[in-house]
Every structure is written in structure tokens, then in C-alpha cells.
C-alpha positions as semicolon CSV with decimal commas, in nm:
position;residue;x (nm);y (nm);z (nm)
1;X;11,677;5,103;-1,488
2;X;11,480;5,194;-1,798
3;X;11,594;5,508;-1,982
4;X;11,277;5,625;-2,160
5;X;11,320;5,999;-2,099
6;X;11,699;6,001;-2,138
7;X;11,770;6,073;-1,772
8;X;11,960;5,755;-1,686
9;X;12,292;5,800;-1,500
10;X;12,447;5,644;-1,811
11;X;12,318;5,929;-2,030
12;X;12,395;6,237;-1,823
13;X;12,325;6,571;-1,990
14;X;12,361;6,902;-1,811
15;X;12,086;7,165;-1,810
16;X;12,339;7,397;-1,975
17;X;12,374;7,155;-2,268
18;X;11,996;7,131;-2,300
19;X;11,964;7,512;-2,306
20;X;12,234;7,534;-2,574
21;X;12,038;7,285;-2,785
22;X;11,713;7,476;-2,725
23;X;11,879;7,802;-2,832
24;X;12,015;7,637;-3,146
25;X;11,670;7,504;-3,235
26;X;11,503;7,837;-3,161
27;X;11,741;8,014;-3,401
28;X;11,703;7,751;-3,671
29;X;11,490;7,792;-3,985
30;X;11,269;7,509;-3,854
31;X;11,184;7,684;-3,527
32;X;10,809;7,692;-3,591
33;X;10,801;7,320;-3,667
34;X;10,998;7,240;-3,352
35;X;10,790;7,472;-3,133
36;X;10,476;7,307;-3,266
37;X;10,595;6,975;-3,122
38;X;10,626;7,107;-2,766
39;X;10,334;7,086;-2,525
40;X;10,179;7,417;-2,419
41;X;10,142;7,490;-2,048
42;X;9,797;7,397;-1,922
43;X;9,675;7,295;-2,267
44;X;9,821;6,975;-2,409
45;X;10,063;6,687;-2,384
46;X;10,259;6,638;-2,063
47;X;10,173;6,994;-1,956
48;X;9,795;6,957;-1,997
49;X;9,728;6,907;-1,626
50;X;10,013;7,124;-1,508
51;X;9,984;7,500;-1,464
52;X;9,608;7,465;-1,401
53;X;9,440;7,797;-1,341
54;X;9,728;7,996;-1,491
55;X;9,628;8,132;-1,831
56;X;9,971;8,293;-1,868
57;X;10,118;7,942;-1,876
58;X;10,017;7,924;-2,242
59;X;10,346;8,107;-2,297
60;X;10,536;7,801;-2,174
61;X;10,632;7,544;-2,438
62;X;10,824;7,262;-2,272
63;X;10,881;6,893;-2,217
64;X;10,895;6,706;-1,891
65;X;11,124;6,420;-1,800
66;X;11,070;6,192;-1,503
67;X;11,236;5,892;-1,345
68;X;11,188;5,768;-0,990
69;X;11,454;6,005;-0,854
70;X;11,489;6,270;-1,129
71;X;11,242;6,531;-1,254
72;X;11,303;6,777;-1,536
73;X;11,126;7,060;-1,715
74;X;11,293;7,213;-2,022
75;X;11,173;7,444;-2,297
76;X;11,081;7,806;-2,355
77;X;10,894;8,068;-2,155
78;X;10,762;8,385;-2,318
79;X;10,863;8,647;-2,059
80;X;10,665;8,971;-2,051
81;X;10,986;9,159;-1,973
82;X;11,263;8,967;-2,156
83;X;11,087;8,794;-2,445
84;X;11,154;8,423;-2,510
85;X;11,371;8,247;-2,252
86;X;11,517;7,899;-2,303
87;X;11,535;7,705;-1,976
88;X;11,613;7,364;-1,834
89;X;11,560;7,255;-1,476
90;X;11,674;6,911;-1,362
91;X;11,624;6,798;-1,003
92;X;11,813;6,489;-0,887
93;X;11,757;6,271;-0,577
94;X;11,383;6,340;-0,560
95;X;11,330;6,050;-0,315
96;X;10,954;6,013;-0,330
97;X;10,873;6,386;-0,339
98;X;10,791;6,387;-0,711
99;X;10,466;6,580;-0,693
100;X;10,621;6,853;-0,478
101;X;10,918;6,878;-0,713
102;X;10,692;6,904;-1,020
103;X;10,488;7,177;-0,850
104;X;10,810;7,360;-0,761
105;X;10,934;7,339;-1,122
106;X;10,597;7,471;-1,241
107;X;10,624;7,770;-1,004
108;X;10,971;7,849;-1,140
109;X;10,836;7,824;-1,495
110;X;10,561;8,072;-1,410
111;X;10,817;8,311;-1,257
112;X;11,004;8,312;-1,588
113;X;10,690;8,456;-1,748
114;X;10,731;8,785;-1,560
């Protein structure tokens, strides 16, 4: 199995570890540079076609990760109530339901915006 996105069973990383890394980067002096590398919901990169019709998704800066049986969405959501939230969602054993899983992850991301 190819390990392009880093989701191979040989390179397991927990969502908690990803969030810790995201928090570290957010608090770093290079935050703006790092944030500038992340796709914006509904606008560019791997999130360009996701979050269509949701202008509030511009407050989501995240990366996706996909293998045949794993889908992930990790990054930051600018919550109206809580401010910036670092998040990481990883779904294993997708079994051919990739589009539904991606749509589900997008809905969770939008809920974080509240």
C-alpha cells in the first residue's frame, strides 16, 4: 500500500497527536506562514470543492488525507463562540463509502464554526 498521505497502518498517528501538533504550530511565531499553507474551506486546494454553498466555511483551514479505507480532515475552525479550534477527525474502515464519509466530516467541520 502506498503511503502518500501518511495514513498507512505502518505510520499510525492519533488524532490527539495531530491536534497537539496543530496547537504547537498555532502558538508558534511562524503561525501566519503555516496557516497560509492550509487550504481554505470552499476556496482552494483540497477543500476547493468541499463546503460548497457555505460561505462560513472560509473559517476552516485544513488538510485532507485519504486512502482506500481511511479518510481524515485536520486543521483549524474559527468558531463564532469559542474562537479558533484545532481539530482532527480520522475515520477508519471506510469500505467504499468515501464520499459519504467526506460529507460527514465536512458537516462536523461546519458545526465547529458555531
